[in-house]
C-alpha positions as a Markdown table, in Angstrom:
| # | Residue | x | y | z |
|---|---|---|---|---|
| 1 | Met | 90.8 | -119.7 | 44.4 |
| 2 | Ser | 89.3 | -116.2 | 46.0 |
| 3 | Thr | 85.5 | -115.7 | 45.9 |
| 4 | Ser | 84.0 | -112.1 | 45.1 |
| 5 | Tyr | 83.0 | -109.7 | 47.9 |
| 6 | Ser | 80.3 | -107.0 | 48.3 |
| 7 | Pro | 80.2 | -104.2 | 50.9 |
| 8 | Ala | 77.9 | -106.7 | 52.6 |
| 9 | Asp | 80.6 | -108.3 | 53.7 |
| 10 | Tyr | 81.8 | -105.8 | 55.8 |
| 11 | Ala | 79.0 | -104.3 | 57.0 |
| 12 | Thr | 78.6 | -106.0 | 60.3 |
| 13 | Leu | 82.7 | -104.4 | 61.0 |
| 14 | Leu | 81.6 | -101.2 | 60.1 |
| 15 | Ser | 78.8 | -101.0 | 62.3 |
| 16 | Val | 81.0 | -100.7 | 65.2 |
| 17 | Met | 82.4 | -97.1 | 64.2 |
| 18 | Pro | 79.7 | -94.2 | 64.6 |
| 19 | Glu | 79.7 | -91.8 | 62.0 |
| 20 | Gly | 82.0 | -89.2 | 62.2 |
| 21 | Ser | 84.2 | -90.3 | 64.5 |
| 22 | Val | 88.1 | -90.7 | 65.5 |
| 23 | Tyr | 89.5 | -93.1 | 67.7 |
| 24 | Ile | 90.6 | -91.4 | 71.0 |
| 25 | Asn | 91.1 | -93.4 | 74.5 |
| 26 | Gly | 89.3 | -96.5 | 73.6 |
| 27 | Ser | 86.4 | -94.7 | 72.5 |
| 28 | Phe | 85.0 | -93.6 | 69.2 |
| 29 | Val | 84.5 | -89.4 | 69.5 |
| 30 | Lys | 82.1 | -87.6 | 67.4 |
| 31 | Thr | 83.7 | -84.5 | 65.6 |
| 32 | Thr | 82.8 | -81.4 | 64.4 |
| 33 | Asp | 84.2 | -81.8 | 60.8 |
| 34 | Gln | 83.6 | -84.8 | 58.9 |
| 35 | His | 84.7 | -86.6 | 55.5 |
| 36 | Gly | 83.1 | -88.5 | 53.0 |
| 37 | Val | 84.9 | -92.2 | 52.2 |
| 38 | Phe | 83.8 | -93.7 | 48.9 |
| 39 | Gly | 84.4 | -96.9 | 46.9 |
| 40 | Lys | 86.6 | -96.6 | 44.7 |
| 41 | Ala | 85.7 | -98.0 | 41.7 |
| 42 | Asp | 81.8 | -97.1 | 42.1 |
| 43 | Gly | 82.0 | -93.8 | 44.0 |
| 44 | Gln | 79.7 | -95.5 | 46.5 |
| 45 | Leu | 79.6 | -93.2 | 49.3 |
| 46 | Ile | 80.3 | -95.8 | 52.2 |
| 47 | Thr | 80.6 | -93.4 | 55.4 |
| 48 | His | 81.5 | -90.4 | 56.6 |
| 49 | Cys | 84.8 | -90.4 | 59.1 |
| 50 | Gly | 85.4 | -87.3 | 61.6 |
| 51 | Tyr | 88.2 | -85.3 | 60.8 |
| 52 | Ala | 90.1 | -84.1 | 64.2 |
| 53 | Ser | 90.3 | -80.8 | 65.3 |
| 54 | Gly | 93.3 | -79.4 | 66.9 |
| 55 | Arg | 91.7 | -80.0 | 70.3 |
| 56 | Asp | 91.0 | -83.9 | 69.1 |
| 57 | Leu | 94.8 | -83.9 | 68.5 |
| 58 | Asn | 95.8 | -83.0 | 71.9 |
| 59 | Asp | 93.4 | -85.1 | 73.1 |
| 60 | Ala | 94.6 | -88.4 | 71.4 |
| 61 | Val | 97.9 | -87.0 | 72.5 |
| 62 | Ala | 97.4 | -87.1 | 76.0 |
| 63 | Ser | 95.9 | -90.0 | 76.1 |
| 64 | Ala | 98.9 | -91.6 | 74.5 |
| 65 | Lys | 101.3 | -89.9 | 77.1 |
| 66 | Ser | 99.0 | -91.0 | 79.6 |
| 67 | Ala | 98.8 | -94.3 | 78.8 |
| 68 | Leu | 102.8 | -94.7 | 78.4 |
| 69 | Pro | 104.1 | -95.2 | 81.9 |
| 70 | Ala | 101.8 | -98.5 | 82.2 |
| 71 | Trp | 102.6 | -99.9 | 78.8 |
| 72 | Ala | 106.4 | -99.1 | 78.7 |
| 73 | Gly | 106.1 | -101.0 | 82.2 |
| 74 | Lys | 104.6 | -104.2 | 81.2 |
| 75 | Ala | 107.0 | -107.4 | 80.8 |
| 76 | Pro | 107.6 | -107.6 | 77.0 |
| 77 | Ala | 106.3 | -111.1 | 77.0 |
| 78 | Glu | 102.8 | -109.7 | 78.2 |
| 79 | Arg | 102.8 | -106.9 | 75.3 |
| 80 | Gly | 103.5 | -109.7 | 73.1 |
| 81 | Lys | 100.5 | -111.5 | 74.4 |
| 82 | Val | 98.6 | -108.4 | 73.5 |
| 83 | Leu | 99.9 | -108.4 | 69.8 |
| 84 | Leu | 99.6 | -112.0 | 69.4 |
| 85 | Ala | 95.7 | -111.1 | 70.5 |
| 86 | Met | 95.6 | -108.8 | 68.3 |
| 87 | Ala | 96.5 | -110.6 | 65.1 |
| 88 | Asn | 93.9 | -113.3 | 66.5 |
| 89 | Val | 91.2 | -110.9 | 65.9 |
| 90 | Leu | 92.3 | -109.9 | 62.5 |
| 91 | Gln | 92.2 | -113.5 | 61.3 |
| 92 | Ala | 88.8 | -113.7 | 62.8 |
| 93 | Arg | 88.0 | -111.3 | 60.9 |
| 94 | Phe | 90.0 | -111.4 | 57.8 |
| 95 | Arg | 86.5 | -111.7 | 55.3 |
| 96 | Glu | 85.5 | -108.3 | 56.9 |
| 97 | Phe | 88.8 | -106.5 | 56.4 |
| 98 | Val | 89.5 | -107.8 | 52.7 |
| 99 | Ala | 86.3 | -106.9 | 51.2 |
| 100 | Leu | 86.6 | -103.3 | 53.5 |
| 101 | Glu | 90.2 | -102.6 | 52.1 |
| 102 | Ser | 89.2 | -103.8 | 48.3 |
| 103 | His | 85.8 | -101.4 | 48.5 |
| 104 | His | 87.5 | -98.3 | 50.1 |
| 105 | Gly | 90.9 | -99.0 | 48.7 |
| 106 | Gly | 90.4 | -100.0 | 45.2 |
| 107 | Lys | 91.8 | -103.0 | 45.4 |
| 108 | Thr | 91.7 | -106.1 | 43.7 |
| 109 | Ile | 90.6 | -109.2 | 46.2 |
| 110 | Ala | 93.9 | -111.4 | 45.5 |
| 111 | Asp | 95.7 | -108.0 | 46.4 |
| 112 | Ala | 93.8 | -107.5 | 49.7 |
| 113 | Glu | 93.9 | -110.9 | 50.6 |
| 114 | Ile | 97.7 | -110.7 | 50.5 |
| 115 | Asp | 97.5 | -107.9 | 52.7 |
| 116 | Ile | 95.4 | -109.1 | 55.2 |
| 117 | Arg | 98.0 | -112.1 | 55.6 |
| 118 | Ala | 101.0 | -109.8 | 55.7 |
| 119 | Ser | 99.1 | -108.1 | 58.5 |
| 120 | Ile | 98.6 | -110.8 | 60.4 |
| 121 | Gly | 102.0 | -112.2 | 60.0 |
| 122 | Thr | 103.8 | -108.7 | 61.0 |
| 123 | Leu | 102.0 | -108.4 | 64.6 |
| 124 | Gln | 102.8 | -112.2 | 65.0 |
| 125 | Trp | 106.4 | -111.7 | 64.3 |
| 126 | Phe | 106.7 | -108.3 | 66.5 |
| 127 | Ala | 104.9 | -110.2 | 69.0 |
| 128 | Gly | 107.9 | -112.5 | 69.1 |
| 129 | Cys | 110.4 | -109.9 | 69.3 |
| 130 | Ala | 108.6 | -107.9 | 72.3 |
| 131 | Glu | 110.2 | -110.8 | 74.5 |
| 132 | Arg | 113.9 | -110.7 | 73.1 |
| 133 | Leu | 114.4 | -107.0 | 73.8 |
| 134 | Asp | 117.8 | -107.2 | 75.4 |
| 135 | Gly | 120.9 | -104.3 | 76.5 |
| 136 | Arg | 124.1 | -105.7 | 77.2 |
| 137 | Val | 126.5 | -105.6 | 79.8 |
| 138 | Val | 129.9 | -104.0 | 79.0 |
| 139 | Ala | 133.2 | -105.1 | 80.1 |
| 140 | Ser | 134.3 | -103.1 | 83.6 |
| 141 | Ala | 136.5 | -102.8 | 85.9 |
| 142 | Ser | 135.3 | -105.2 | 89.5 |
| 143 | Ser | 134.2 | -102.1 | 91.3 |
| 144 | Ile | 132.6 | -100.9 | 88.4 |
| 145 | His | 129.3 | -102.3 | 86.5 |
| 146 | Arg | 128.2 | -100.6 | 83.2 |
| 147 | Phe | 125.1 | -101.7 | 80.8 |
| 148 | Val | 123.5 | -100.7 | 78.0 |
| 149 | Arg | 119.4 | -100.1 | 78.3 |
| 150 | Arg | 117.0 | -100.1 | 75.2 |
| 151 | Glu | 113.8 | -97.7 | 75.8 |
| 152 | Pro | 111.0 | -96.8 | 74.3 |
| 153 | Leu | 110.8 | -93.3 | 72.6 |
| 154 | Gly | 107.2 | -92.2 | 74.4 |
| 155 | Val | 105.0 | -91.0 | 72.0 |
| 156 | Cys | 105.0 | -91.9 | 68.5 |
| 157 | Gly | 103.0 | -90.2 | 65.1 |
| 158 | Leu | 102.5 | -92.6 | 62.7 |
| 159 | Ile | 101.3 | -91.0 | 59.5 |
| 160 | Leu | 100.0 | -93.4 | 56.9 |
| 161 | Pro | 99.4 | -93.5 | 53.1 |
| 162 | Trp | 95.9 | -94.4 | 51.6 |
| 163 | Asn | 97.9 | -97.5 | 48.7 |
| 164 | Phe | 98.4 | -100.1 | 52.0 |
| 165 | Pro | 95.9 | -98.7 | 54.6 |
| 166 | Leu | 96.5 | -101.7 | 57.5 |
| 167 | Leu | 99.3 | -103.3 | 55.9 |
| 168 | Leu | 101.5 | -100.0 | 56.3 |
| 169 | Met | 99.4 | -99.3 | 59.5 |
| 170 | Leu | 101.0 | -102.4 | 61.5 |
| 171 | Trp | 104.4 | -101.9 | 59.9 |
| 172 | Lys | 104.7 | -99.3 | 62.0 |
| 173 | Leu | 102.4 | -99.6 | 65.2 |
| 174 | Ala | 103.8 | -103.4 | 66.0 |
| 175 | Pro | 107.4 | -102.6 | 66.1 |
| 176 | Ala | 106.4 | -99.3 | 68.4 |
| 177 | Leu | 103.6 | -101.2 | 70.7 |
| 178 | Ala | 106.7 | -104.2 | 71.0 |
| 179 | Ala | 109.2 | -102.0 | 72.2 |
| 180 | Gly | 106.7 | -100.2 | 74.7 |
| 181 | Asn | 105.7 | -97.2 | 73.0 |
| 182 | Thr | 101.9 | -95.5 | 72.4 |
| 183 | Val | 100.6 | -94.0 | 69.6 |
| 184 | Val | 98.6 | -91.2 | 67.6 |
| 185 | Val | 98.5 | -92.4 | 64.2 |
| 186 | Lys | 96.7 | -90.4 | 61.3 |
| 187 | Pro | 95.4 | -92.2 | 58.4 |
| 188 | Ala | 94.7 | -91.0 | 54.7 |
| 189 | Ser | 91.8 | -89.3 | 54.4 |
| 190 | Glu | 91.0 | -91.3 | 51.3 |
| 191 | Thr | 91.5 | -95.2 | 53.0 |
| 192 | Pro | 90.7 | -94.3 | 56.8 |
| 193 | Leu | 88.4 | -96.9 | 57.7 |
| 194 | Ser | 90.1 | -99.8 | 58.5 |
| 195 | Thr | 92.7 | -98.3 | 60.7 |
| 196 | Leu | 89.8 | -97.1 | 62.4 |
| 197 | Leu | 87.8 | -99.5 | 62.9 |
| 198 | Phe | 91.1 | -102.0 | 64.2 |
| 199 | Ala | 92.1 | -99.5 | 66.8 |
| 200 | Ala | 88.8 | -100.7 | 68.4 |
| 201 | Leu | 89.1 | -104.5 | 67.9 |
| 202 | Ala | 92.4 | -104.0 | 69.5 |
| 203 | Val | 91.2 | -102.7 | 72.8 |
| 204 | Asp | 88.5 | -105.6 | 72.3 |
| 205 | Ala | 91.9 | -108.1 | 72.3 |
| 206 | Gly | 93.2 | -106.3 | 75.0 |
| 207 | Leu | 95.2 | -103.6 | 74.6 |
| 208 | Pro | 94.6 | -101.1 | 77.0 |
| 209 | His | 92.8 | -97.5 | 76.3 |
| 210 | Gly | 95.0 | -94.5 | 75.1 |
| 211 | Val | 97.6 | -97.2 | 73.9 |
| 212 | Phe | 96.8 | -96.8 | 70.1 |
| 213 | Asn | 94.6 | -93.5 | 68.8 |
| 214 | Val | 93.4 | -92.3 | 65.6 |
| 215 | Val | 92.7 | -89.0 | 64.2 |
| 216 | Ala | 91.7 | -88.8 | 60.5 |
| 217 | Gly | 92.3 | -85.2 | 59.1 |
| 218 | Ser | 94.3 | -83.7 | 56.5 |
| 219 | Gly | 97.8 | -84.0 | 55.9 |
| 220 | Arg | 98.7 | -80.4 | 55.8 |
| 221 | Gly | 96.6 | -79.7 | 59.3 |
| 222 | Ile | 96.4 | -82.6 | 61.4 |
| 223 | Gly | 99.8 | -83.9 | 59.9 |
| 224 | Met | 101.8 | -81.5 | 60.2 |
| 225 | Gln | 100.5 | -80.8 | 63.9 |
| 226 | Leu | 101.5 | -84.4 | 64.8 |
| 227 | Ala | 105.1 | -83.3 | 63.3 |
| 228 | Thr | 105.0 | -80.6 | 65.6 |
| 229 | His | 103.8 | -81.5 | 68.6 |
| 230 | Ala | 105.2 | -80.7 | 71.7 |
| 231 | Asp | 105.0 | -84.2 | 73.2 |
| 232 | Ile | 105.3 | -86.1 | 69.9 |
| 233 | Ala | 108.7 | -88.3 | 70.6 |
| 234 | Lys | 109.0 | -89.6 | 66.8 |
| 235 | Val | 107.2 | -89.3 | 63.5 |
| 236 | Ser | 107.1 | -92.0 | 61.1 |
| 237 | Phe | 105.6 | -91.4 | 57.6 |
| 238 | Thr | 104.9 | -93.2 | 54.2 |
| 239 | Gly | 104.2 | -90.9 | 51.6 |
| 240 | Ser | 105.4 | -88.7 | 48.8 |
| 241 | Thr | 109.1 | -87.3 | 48.6 |
| 242 | Glu | 107.4 | -84.0 | 48.5 |
| 243 | Val | 105.7 | -84.0 | 51.8 |
| 244 | Gly | 108.2 | -86.1 | 53.8 |
| 245 | Ile | 110.5 | -83.3 | 53.1 |
| 246 | Gln | 107.8 | -81.4 | 54.8 |
| 247 | Val | 107.0 | -83.3 | 57.5 |
| 248 | Ala | 111.1 | -83.7 | 58.2 |
| 249 | Gln | 111.8 | -80.1 | 58.6 |
| 250 | Ala | 108.6 | -79.8 | 60.6 |
| 251 | Ala | 109.6 | -82.6 | 63.2 |
| 252 | Ala | 113.3 | -80.7 | 63.2 |
| 253 | Lys | 112.3 | -77.7 | 65.1 |
| 254 | Ser | 111.7 | -80.0 | 67.9 |
| 255 | Val | 114.8 | -82.3 | 67.0 |
| 256 | Lys | 112.2 | -85.2 | 66.9 |
| 257 | Arg | 113.0 | -88.9 | 65.5 |
| 258 | Val | 111.9 | -88.9 | 62.0 |
| 259 | Thr | 111.5 | -92.2 | 59.7 |
| 260 | Leu | 110.9 | -91.2 | 55.9 |
| 261 | Glu | 109.9 | -93.7 | 53.9 |
| 262 | Leu | 108.7 | -92.1 | 50.6 |
| 263 | Gly | 108.8 | -92.5 | 46.5 |
| 264 | Gly | 110.5 | -94.7 | 44.2 |
| 265 | Lys | 111.3 | -95.3 | 40.3 |
| 266 | Ser | 112.7 | -99.2 | 40.8 |
| 267 | Pro | 114.1 | -100.5 | 38.4 |
| 268 | Ala | 113.9 | -104.0 | 37.0 |
| 269 | Val | 116.9 | -105.0 | 35.3 |
| 270 | Ile | 117.0 | -107.9 | 32.9 |
| 271 | Leu | 120.1 | -109.4 | 31.3 |
| 272 | Ala | 120.7 | -111.2 | 28.0 |
| 273 | Asp | 120.8 | -114.7 | 30.3 |
| 274 | Ala | 117.9 | -114.2 | 32.1 |
| 275 | Glu | 114.9 | -116.7 | 32.0 |
| 276 | Leu | 112.8 | -114.5 | 29.5 |
| 277 | Asp | 109.4 | -116.1 | 30.4 |
| 278 | Arg | 110.2 | -115.4 | 34.0 |
| 279 | Ala | 111.3 | -112.1 | 33.9 |
| 280 | Ala | 108.2 | -110.7 | 32.1 |
| 281 | Ile | 105.8 | -112.5 | 34.4 |
| 282 | Gly | 107.6 | -110.7 | 37.5 |
| 283 | Thr | 107.9 | -107.2 | 35.6 |
| 284 | Ala | 104.5 | -107.5 | 34.9 |
| 285 | Ala | 103.3 | -108.2 | 38.5 |
| 286 | Gly | 106.2 | -105.5 | 39.7 |
| 287 | Val | 104.6 | -103.1 | 37.8 |
| 288 | Phe | 100.9 | -103.6 | 37.4 |
| 289 | Gly | 100.1 | -105.1 | 40.8 |
| 290 | His | 97.6 | -102.6 | 42.7 |
| 291 | Ala | 97.4 | -100.6 | 39.4 |
| 292 | Gly | 101.2 | -99.4 | 39.8 |
| 293 | Gln | 100.3 | -97.7 | 43.1 |
| 294 | Lys | 103.3 | -98.5 | 45.3 |
| 295 | Cys | 106.2 | -96.9 | 46.0 |
| 296 | Ala | 108.2 | -100.1 | 45.2 |
| 297 | Ala | 106.8 | -100.9 | 41.7 |
| 298 | Arg | 109.3 | -101.4 | 39.2 |
| 299 | Thr | 108.5 | -99.1 | 36.5 |
| 300 | Arg | 111.7 | -99.0 | 34.6 |
| 301 | Cys | 112.4 | -102.0 | 32.7 |
| 302 | Ile | 116.2 | -101.7 | 31.8 |
| 303 | Val | 116.8 | -104.5 | 29.1 |
| 304 | Val | 119.8 | -105.7 | 27.0 |
| 305 | Glu | 119.3 | -104.8 | 23.9 |
| 306 | Ser | 119.8 | -108.3 | 22.3 |
| 307 | Val | 116.9 | -109.8 | 24.4 |
| 308 | Ala | 115.1 | -106.3 | 24.5 |
| 309 | Asp | 112.0 | -107.1 | 21.4 |
| 310 | Ala | 111.4 | -110.6 | 23.0 |
| 311 | Leu | 110.8 | -109.9 | 26.2 |
| 312 | Val | 108.8 | -106.6 | 25.5 |
| 313 | Glu | 106.2 | -109.2 | 23.4 |
| 314 | Lys | 106.3 | -111.3 | 26.7 |
| 315 | Ile | 105.2 | -108.7 | 28.9 |
| 316 | Leu | 102.6 | -107.2 | 26.4 |
| 317 | Ala | 101.5 | -110.7 | 26.4 |
| 318 | Arg | 100.7 | -110.4 | 29.9 |
| 319 | Ala | 99.6 | -106.7 | 30.1 |
| 320 | Lys | 96.7 | -108.3 | 28.0 |
| 321 | Met | 95.9 | -111.2 | 29.9 |
| 322 | Leu | 94.7 | -108.4 | 33.0 |
| 323 | Lys | 90.9 | -107.7 | 32.9 |
| 324 | Val | 90.2 | -104.4 | 34.3 |
| 325 | Gly | 86.7 | -103.9 | 36.4 |
| 326 | Asn | 85.6 | -104.1 | 40.2 |
| 327 | Pro | 88.2 | -104.7 | 42.4 |
| 328 | Met | 85.9 | -106.8 | 44.3 |
| 329 | Asp | 85.3 | -109.1 | 41.6 |
| 330 | Ala | 87.5 | -112.1 | 42.5 |
| 331 | Ser | 88.2 | -112.2 | 38.7 |
| 332 | Thr | 89.1 | -108.9 | 38.2 |
| 333 | Thr | 93.1 | -108.5 | 37.9 |
| 334 | Leu | 93.5 | -104.8 | 37.5 |
| 335 | Gly | 91.7 | -102.2 | 39.8 |
| 336 | Pro | 91.0 | -98.6 | 39.4 |
| 337 | Val | 93.4 | -95.6 | 40.8 |
| 338 | Ile | 92.7 | -94.2 | 43.9 |
| 339 | Asn | 90.7 | -91.4 | 42.5 |
| 340 | Ala | 90.0 | -88.7 | 39.2 |
| 341 | Ala | 92.8 | -86.8 | 39.8 |
| 342 | Ala | 95.3 | -89.7 | 40.0 |
| 343 | Gln | 93.7 | -91.1 | 36.7 |
| 344 | Gln | 94.3 | -88.0 | 35.1 |
| 345 | Asn | 97.9 | -87.5 | 36.4 |
| 346 | Ile | 98.5 | -90.9 | 35.0 |
| 347 | Leu | 97.5 | -89.9 | 31.3 |
| 348 | Asn | 98.9 | -86.4 | 30.9 |
| 349 | Tyr | 102.1 | -88.3 | 31.5 |
| 350 | Cys | 101.2 | -91.0 | 28.9 |
| 351 | Asn | 100.5 | -88.0 | 26.6 |
| 352 | Gly | 103.7 | -86.2 | 27.5 |
| 353 | Ala | 105.7 | -89.2 | 26.6 |
| 354 | Val | 104.5 | -89.9 | 23.5 |
| 355 | Ala | 105.1 | -86.3 | 22.7 |
| 356 | Glu | 108.8 | -86.8 | 24.0 |
| 357 | Gly | 109.4 | -89.9 | 21.4 |
| 358 | Ala | 108.8 | -93.1 | 23.0 |
| 359 | Lys | 106.7 | -95.6 | 21.9 |
| 360 | Leu | 103.7 | -96.6 | 23.2 |
| 361 | Val | 103.0 | -100.5 | 23.3 |
| 362 | Cys | 99.8 | -100.4 | 24.7 |
| 363 | Gly | 97.4 | -98.6 | 27.1 |
| 364 | Gly | 98.1 | -95.1 | 27.5 |
| 365 | Lys | 94.1 | -94.4 | 27.8 |
| 366 | Ala | 91.1 | -95.3 | 30.5 |
| 367 | Pro | 89.4 | -98.1 | 29.3 |
| 368 | Glu | 86.3 | -97.8 | 27.7 |
| 369 | Gly | 82.7 | -98.3 | 29.1 |
| 370 | Leu | 84.2 | -98.0 | 33.2 |
| 371 | Pro | 82.9 | -95.0 | 35.0 |
| 372 | Gly | 85.4 | -95.3 | 37.6 |
| 373 | Pro | 89.3 | -93.7 | 37.6 |
| 374 | Phe | 90.6 | -96.5 | 36.0 |
| 375 | Val | 94.3 | -96.8 | 33.2 |
| 376 | Glu | 94.6 | -99.4 | 31.1 |
| 377 | Ala | 97.8 | -101.4 | 31.4 |
| 378 | Thr | 100.6 | -99.2 | 29.6 |
| 379 | Ile | 104.0 | -99.9 | 28.3 |
| 380 | Phe | 106.5 | -97.6 | 26.7 |
| 381 | Asp | 109.5 | -98.9 | 24.6 |
| 382 | His | 112.5 | -97.2 | 23.6 |
| 383 | Ala | 112.5 | -94.4 | 26.0 |
| 384 | Ser | 115.0 | -92.4 | 27.1 |
| 385 | Asn | 116.0 | -92.3 | 31.1 |
| 386 | Arg | 115.8 | -88.2 | 30.9 |
| 387 | Met | 112.2 | -88.6 | 29.8 |
| 388 | Lys | 109.8 | -87.6 | 32.4 |
| 389 | Ile | 108.3 | -91.2 | 32.8 |
| 390 | Ala | 111.5 | -92.7 | 33.5 |
| 391 | Arg | 112.4 | -90.1 | 35.9 |
| 392 | Glu | 109.1 | -89.0 | 38.0 |
| 393 | Glu | 107.1 | -91.1 | 39.8 |
| 394 | Ile | 103.7 | -91.7 | 37.9 |
| 395 | Phe | 101.9 | -94.1 | 40.6 |
| 396 | Gly | 100.0 | -95.8 | 37.9 |
| 397 | Pro | 100.3 | -99.2 | 35.8 |
| 398 | Val | 102.7 | -97.5 | 33.3 |
| 399 | Leu | 106.0 | -99.6 | 32.6 |
| 400 | Thr | 108.9 | -97.3 | 30.4 |
| 401 | Val | 111.2 | -99.6 | 28.9 |
| 402 | Ile | 114.8 | -98.6 | 28.7 |
| 403 | Arg | 117.5 | -100.5 | 26.3 |
| 404 | Val | 121.1 | -100.8 | 27.1 |
| 405 | Lys | 123.9 | -102.5 | 25.7 |
| 406 | Asp | 125.5 | -104.7 | 28.5 |
| 407 | Met | 125.3 | -104.4 | 32.4 |
| 408 | Glu | 127.6 | -102.4 | 32.9 |
| 409 | Glu | 125.3 | -99.7 | 31.3 |
| 410 | Ala | 122.4 | -101.2 | 32.7 |
| 411 | Ile | 124.2 | -100.4 | 36.5 |
| 412 | Ala | 124.7 | -96.9 | 35.3 |
| 413 | Val | 121.1 | -96.4 | 34.2 |
| 414 | Ala | 119.4 | -98.1 | 37.3 |
| 415 | Asn | 121.6 | -95.5 | 39.9 |
| 416 | Asp | 120.8 | -92.6 | 37.4 |
| 417 | Ser | 117.7 | -91.7 | 39.4 |
| 418 | Asp | 117.0 | -89.3 | 42.3 |
| 419 | Tyr | 115.0 | -92.4 | 44.4 |
| 420 | Gly | 116.6 | -95.9 | 45.3 |
| 421 | Leu | 114.2 | -97.9 | 47.2 |
| 422 | Ala | 114.1 | -101.2 | 45.2 |
| 423 | Ala | 115.2 | -103.2 | 42.2 |
| 424 | Thr | 114.6 | -106.4 | 40.7 |
| 425 | Val | 117.5 | -108.3 | 38.2 |
| 426 | Trp | 117.0 | -110.6 | 36.3 |
| 427 | Thr | 119.9 | -113.3 | 35.2 |
| 428 | Gln | 120.9 | -116.7 | 35.2 |
| 429 | Ser | 124.3 | -115.9 | 36.5 |
| 430 | Leu | 125.5 | -116.0 | 40.1 |
| 431 | Ala | 128.2 | -113.6 | 39.7 |
| 432 | Arg | 126.2 | -111.4 | 38.0 |
| 433 | Ala | 123.5 | -111.5 | 40.7 |
| 434 | His | 125.6 | -110.6 | 43.3 |
| 435 | Gln | 127.4 | -107.6 | 41.1 |
| 436 | Leu | 124.2 | -106.2 | 40.7 |
| 437 | Ala | 123.0 | -106.7 | 44.2 |
| 438 | Ala | 126.3 | -105.2 | 45.0 |
| 439 | His | 126.4 | -101.9 | 42.9 |
| 440 | Ile | 123.0 | -101.1 | 42.0 |
| 441 | Glu | 121.7 | -98.0 | 44.8 |
| 442 | Ala | 118.6 | -99.5 | 46.5 |
| 443 | Gly | 117.4 | -100.8 | 50.1 |
| 444 | Thr | 116.5 | -104.1 | 48.8 |
| 445 | Val | 117.5 | -105.9 | 45.7 |
| 446 | Ser | 115.8 | -108.9 | 44.6 |
| 447 | Val | 116.9 | -111.5 | 42.2 |
| 448 | Asn | 115.2 | -113.3 | 39.9 |
| 449 | Thr | 111.7 | -112.3 | 41.8 |
| 450 | Pro | 109.5 | -109.1 | 42.2 |
| 451 | Ala | 108.9 | -109.7 | 45.8 |
| 452 | Val | 110.6 | -107.0 | 47.8 |
| 453 | Ile | 109.6 | -107.5 | 51.1 |
| 454 | Gly | 110.0 | -109.6 | 53.7 |
| 455 | Ile | 108.8 | -109.2 | 57.6 |
| 456 | Glu | 112.5 | -110.3 | 58.9 |
| 457 | Met | 113.9 | -107.9 | 56.9 |
| 458 | Pro | 114.9 | -104.3 | 56.5 |
| 459 | Phe | 112.6 | -102.0 | 54.7 |
| 460 | Gly | 113.8 | -98.7 | 53.4 |
| 461 | Gly | 115.3 | -96.5 | 50.6 |
| 462 | Tyr | 118.5 | -95.1 | 49.6 |
| 463 | Lys | 118.4 | -90.9 | 48.4 |
| 464 | Gln | 115.1 | -89.2 | 48.0 |
| 465 | Ser | 113.2 | -92.5 | 49.0 |
| 466 | Gly | 114.1 | -91.7 | 52.0 |
| 467 | Tyr | 115.4 | -93.2 | 55.7 |
| 468 | Gly | 115.3 | -95.1 | 58.6 |
| 469 | Arg | 114.2 | -98.7 | 58.0 |
| 470 | Glu | 110.8 | -100.7 | 58.6 |
| 471 | Leu | 110.4 | -104.1 | 59.5 |
| 472 | Gly | 113.3 | -106.4 | 61.0 |
| 473 | Val | 114.7 | -106.4 | 63.8 |
| 474 | Glu | 116.0 | -102.8 | 62.5 |
| 475 | Gly | 112.4 | -101.6 | 62.3 |
| 476 | Leu | 112.0 | -102.7 | 66.0 |
| 477 | Asp | 115.4 | -100.4 | 66.8 |
| 478 | Ala | 113.6 | -97.5 | 65.0 |
| 479 | Tyr | 111.3 | -97.3 | 67.9 |
| 480 | Leu | 114.0 | -97.7 | 70.7 |
| 481 | Gln | 116.6 | -95.7 | 72.4 |
| 482 | His | 119.7 | -96.8 | 74.1 |
| 483 | Lys | 121.0 | -95.2 | 77.6 |
| 484 | Ser | 124.6 | -96.0 | 78.8 |
| 485 | Val | 124.3 | -96.5 | 82.9 |
| 486 | Val | 127.7 | -96.4 | 84.7 |
| 487 | Met | 127.9 | -97.6 | 88.9 |
| 488 | Asp | 130.5 | -97.6 | 91.0 |
| 489 | Ile | 129.9 | -100.5 | 92.9 |
| 490 | Ser | 132.7 | -100.7 | 95.2 |
């Protein structure tokens, strides 16, 4: 059972970082520009992080470039040992990072605990991958020896979103380091603290100076400079489709490798034979978790008409059970959205949905008596897939219910989207489950579970949800390049 937290729970962790700093070459470095970081529910100033200048960025890249030969030259098993030590340090500071992610990210305690456990698991899994890196020997004539090497790319630029600050950073960092690369990380301005503090702890765990550098700053400034820097070999970006396109365009000028994990408008498809109680619980979890601020949130509920009324009633019951409030209180199950601008944007979508003719079942407004940027769990029924709430990523706790006549129409509606990140299907028929998994255009299709992530499996999107994959052996391959070697040994 989770316990409640307060900012005091991460005070010791935070004291490691001087105010107004970035992290370069194993040390915190004061910057001229600074940026306030606030608690998302209470608006309390936590601290100021540094905002990197172009010179700071150049220093960070130079540090990573200088550290590259020694780190890439280590035996892979040695790199794996360092990653395991980093996982152990994070485990030892578990409560502190849970408290920090909850306060400065707005996550409920339950969600923050899941994220930190998954962060530890990500480091451990890729630590094991490091020593399993191999190439291959190609059959040749007796006088020729041919083989393929897999080598690190070089210095990688990692650009992060605000919604999963530490976890998504480690999705990128762990495989990059396991493969022998060095990195410069740009965290989101809203949630930079866990990345900055973990960088310092990584050095304590034995990571050499310069391998892991963190430069906070604006996306349009430092983010784009990172994407165009001549000494950056690869950019991995997680964020909105709009910004992802800009990053890809910027990186293309110097032909960098790019991985993009972008937006989503993911469906939950419920057939007539589904176990409705399980489907309602899973659908509610898939859209209301972290206040809907997940790229893989299943925000379109595509349900066969014959069971739609019963399903909506069951999801409504789940929505009414949610407790909105301080995310550091363990009893809270629906925390705030990231800021007031996001709150207003979500409410504008809700007002527009009513105007377009969708039926508001619950929510659609800010709860009374709470000063922070909260939005009630919201359900719209009898929506059309042409409505804005069905086509655009809202990034809030808003579910759009679309009724269809059968499985074929459900597939057509599910695929009628610019996005293709994830999907969940609910059916008791194994045959239909396989048909849906094969025909839905999404990077991940879950059957009878809201889960879409597994460290051992690749995660990424179709269409405007991006390209490239994170996690799994595919996520490791994304940080490697192949070199063919041909030797005349006659």
